Steps between C-alpha positions, in 0.01 A plus 500: 500500500144489390440863615806625295361330189157665548665847553712436195195413293305812612813720402524335161131557428533869599798535275313347209209723524721815547447792248764518236605838342672557166673819387766605238790713628675778302738267336205297357540200729184334609473426866265281712456545873263448800553865594342788298729742330404833336319428164476119582201295370332212690569164313210258514668156549306192435497248783726198449355200339409220726378139495299304747514110454169330519462264813424130428121436485485228758710438821793270416474549127803623316487782265568401131784687353525515111836520341576820323488502124879597457748316713720716719845577368743227572860592618743232375812482704711330249517392132843347422639298212716240650545292176672580283764672720663813381768403245402137486612307172268235356683259250312287245156527677299453183405866498307485830590691820336424841375800691403491865342776708444574876192708579403591848216502594356262234341629178151636557205370273479827304857522426724359237870426454667606174841425382713732284773358289731770362233766590231337313203319668505131452167349372356173583627479848266398790360801683514377844816285545842547638678253279541556123685376208610743239512323159654579175765722652779569255868472592657810644456733808157566627299680773188380685285673768155440634211737584181436705212697350151573614183424290547832304858394419649768729824375658493422870847377556797435277800258548868597434626446142727187470756457219568148377691342214386213261788321339434228232720309264480586143613323197767762436626470863432160642563407860850397574578222740590651830858541575643333816578736770860495628529377862 
């Protein structure tokens, strides 16, 4: 097995150092090849960039690795609104609507959650919570959605849009006593 790896390494090194030729055919198409063609020019390819890690200075010492300035892009698996459910009706809640989210994996430090009520961003909500209270919601039908954004405000993941209804008694149409249901 070791011999196969050594031979493979030698072949790859030879292929990397092979001469490359460039030519343009009669249709104006540019071609590159390792075989010369009539009128081909030799292309000077720069070697691939490489990096060698420094060994620890003393035996048994561990190398110190510094965190990069920008965090790696996080891939969220899920951002779901589970409260309110689609089509849910809230009756006489005092103009507040609870909103609950599920985010997997958990929210990263440099990301924020924003709620959108009827397509407009809700101000004053905590940036890093999965439980919100929408306040001063007027009666009627509304939509809510959530978006996780990075530091620059670029969306990372968006939830589904949920439609809910807020019903409130009014002086013109007060609540009526519930009617008994026939058995």
